[in-house]
N, C-alpha and C positions, 0 to 999 in steps of 0.2 A: 287745405285740410286744417281744421282747428284741432289742435292737440293740447291737452292739458297733462302736464307731467310734473314730477317732483325733482327739482334741481338738487345738486350736491349739498347746498346749504339748507335744504329743507323747504325752500320757497316754491311756489307754484309757478311753473313756466307755461306760457301760452303763445302759440304761434298760429299764423293763419295765412290767407292769401295775401300776396303783395299788394300794395296800394294800387298799382297799375292794373292788377287783375291778370297779369301775364302768367302763363304756366311755367313756374320756376320750381326750384327744389323746396320752396315754401309751401307748395301744395301738399307735399309729404316730406317734411324735413329730413335731409340726409339721403333721400332716395333719388337716384338718377333717372329712373323710368317708372314713375308712379302708375301710369296706365298699364304698362306691361305686367307689373306685379299684381295690381288689382284684378286684371283679366285672368291671370294665373290662379289667384285665390278663388275667383268666381268659378273657374273650371273645376277646381278641386271641390268646392262646396256643392256644385250641381251634381257631383257624383253620388251624393246622398239624396235619395228620393224624398225623404221627409223634410219639409221646409223648416220645421221646428229644430231639427237636428242641425241644419245649416246655420240657423240663427244662434244656436248654442255654441257651435264652434267659432263662428265669426265674432260673437261677443267675447268668447274666451281669449281670442287673439287681440282684443281691444278695438274692434271695428264697430261703427254704428250699425244698428239693426232696425231702427224704426225710420219711417219716412221722414219724420221731423228731424231726427238726429242726422240722417244722411244729408238732408237739405242744408242743415246748419254747417255741417263739417265740410261738405264737398259741393258747395254751390257753384255750378258752371258759370263762367263769365260770358259765354256765347261768342267768343272770338274764334276765328278760324283755327288758331293754334291749339285751341282747347277741344276740338272736335273728337280726337281720339280719347282724351280723358273723360269727356262727357259721355261718350258711348260706353266706356268701361264702367262708369258710375251707374248708368242706366241698367246695364246688364247685371251688375252686382245687386242693385235694388230689386230688380225683378226676381232674383234668386232668394232673397232673404225677407223681404217685406211681406207681412201677412195681412190680409184684409180681415176686418172683424166679421165673425160669423153672423149671418143674417138673423135678426130677431133676438140675438143673444148679447148680453153685456158681459164681457169676460171679467175675470178677477182683476183687481188693481195691479198695475205694473210693479215689479219688485224694485226696491230701492237700489241705489248705486252701491256696489260692493266696495269695501274698504281697500281692496287690492287693485281697484280698477286702473290706477295710474301705473301699476306694475305689470299689466298685461303686456305681452311680448312686443307687439307693434307699437304700443304707446311708449313703452320703455325705450325702444329704439329711436322713435321720433324725438323724444325729449332729450336724447343724448346725441342726436345727429348721426346715428348709426344706420347705414344702408342695410336693410334686412337681406337684400340679395347678395351682400358681400360680408355678412356676419360670419364670425368664426366661432369655434367651440369656446374660445376665451370669452367672447361676448356672452354666450349662453351661460357659462359658469358664473360670470359676474352678475348676470340677471338673477340666477338662482340664489346667489349669495345675498343679493338685496331683498329678494322675496323672503328669505330666511330671517333677515334682520327686521323685515316688516311684520314678522309674526305669522307667516304662512306655514301651516302645518305640513309635515312631510308628505301626507297624502295629497294635499292641495298642490304642492310643488311637483309631485309626481304626475298628477293629472294634467297640469299646465304644460309640463315638459312633453308629455305624450302627444298633446295636441300640436305643439310646435314641431315635434319630430315627424308626425304624420304629414303635416303640411309640406315640410321641406323634402320629404321623400317624394312627394308628387312633383314639386317644383324641380327637383333634380332630374327626375325622369323626363320632364318636359323641357329640359335644357335651360331653365330660367336661373338656376344657381349651379355652381360648380360641384358642390358637395352638400351633405346634410350636417350642419353644425350642431344639431341637437341629438345626433346619434352617439350618445355618451353612455358610459358604463354606470348604470343606476346604482349598482352595488357600491362602487367607489364614492358615489355622491351621497350615500346613506339613505337612498330612497327605496331600496328593495324591501325594507322592513315596513314600509307604509301600508302595503296591502295586507300584511300579516299582523299588523299591530291591532291591539284591542280598540274597538270603537269608543270614541269619546262621548257618544250619545248616551244620555242618562235615561234609564228605563225605570218605570214605576212598578212597585210591587202591587199585588192585588189589594192589599190593605190600603195603600196610598191611593189607588184608583177609587176605592170605595169612599175614602175620606174626601176625595175631590168631588165625587157625586153628591155627597151630603152637603158640602160647602156650596155647590152650585144650586142646590135645592132649598137652601136656607133663605127665608124672606129677608129682604134688605130694605133699608129706609129709601123711599123714593122709587122702589121697584114694584111694579104690579105683578099679578099672577102670570101674565103672559111673558114678562121679562124673566121671571124665575124659570118658567117652563122652557124658554129659549136657551137659557144658560145650561140647563140640564140636557137639553137636546144636543147642544154643541159639544158638551163634554162626552156624551154618549157616542156621537159620531166620530170623535177623535179616537175613541177606543177601537174603532174599526180600522184604524191605520190611515185615515185620510190626511192629506197635507192641507195646510191652511189655504193655499190657492185652489185646491180641489173643492174644499168646502165652500169657499166664496163663489165658486163658479156653478154651484148647483142651482137648478131651476126646479119648480114644482113638478114639471113633466118628467124629471129624472127619477122621481119616486114612482115605482110601479110594482106590479105583482108578476112574478115569473115562477113557474113550477110550484105554485101555491104559497110562495113566500114573498114577502116584501123585500125589495132590493132597490139599489140606487145605480143609475148610470153615471159613472165618475170619469171625467176627462182628466187624464194624467199628463205626465211629461210627454212632449212630442205629439200632443193631441190624441193620444191613444185612449180609447174608451174601454173601460172594464166594468163588470157588474160586481157590485159589493152587496152581499146579502146582509140584512140587518139582524143583529142579535135581538133577543127578546127585550132586554133593557132599552136598547136603542130604538126598537120599533115602538115600544110603549111611550118613550120620551118624545119621539117625533110626532106621534099621533096626538098626544096630550097637548103639545105646543100648537099643532095645526088646528085642533078643535078650539083652543082658546083664541088663536089668531083669527078664527073665522068670525068672531064677534066684532063687527065693525071694521074688519080689515080684509074682507074677502071671503070666498067660499071655503068652508072647512074641507079637509081631505077625508073622504068617506070610503069605506070598503064596500063594494057591491057584493051581492050574494055569491056570485061566481065569476064576476067580470073583473076588468082591470080597475085600478084605482082611479077615482074621479078627482081631478085637481082643478084649481082655479088658475087663471093666467097670472103672469107676473112673477116677481122674484119670490123665492120660498123663504130665504133666510134673511 
């Protein structure tokens, strides 16, 4: 296992398979039975039917979730002593790796979070702590380091909840003696996280109008289509779309339902929802689509009573 962590002196620590390739504690630093723990985690993850949910929990624990990352972190050596570990890795990969949707190019992958080295299993590996023997003292030390790293109370509360849920399953399965994350959140100062005011900054209607005007202002080097695209993007964001959702839209996602134009939006966990366009958003999207039709594909046109006719290819 390749683990990157932050040492006590602030330097980056990196460990990996031993030169001989034998299955030692270097596969998972500090862990006596890597295959057993990984199999237990896989059993827990497969209790969630949605594959994206499994990926979210796995990544929140510090585990690799893409085929490339799994191959880099846990490359089997092929020796007989590795058979159990290889089987555990294969089962885990089958539970979390997602194949790209046919004919669709998904949004770009998110960047590495700044707290990645402090995810629970990475934190344990960097310090040689066996997760199956971790105590509440280890969990408290982890939370304290997260606090020092700048993690908000809501972030620490969410990360603790994931670890607590995992250990509850492992304890029921007999893989750990007790749940070290079953702590009093009030004493940890985390109960206020859910009730605290959100740090998200919201815009007033006047600010949104100013943003629209700025997007529609001609700029040096920007043609009419560029300006129309900027206005369309701002308009779509006012509908509550995430960046990843906007980047994942195809032309086929724009359609007419119940007499109104709408978008099929793929959100977290691959869930699809229908978002109806406001009048400003509809006008902005159609203006951009018509401009884009000149030399860039077929324009989006409304039929007299039928569905929207769209060209193939990426819309945005």
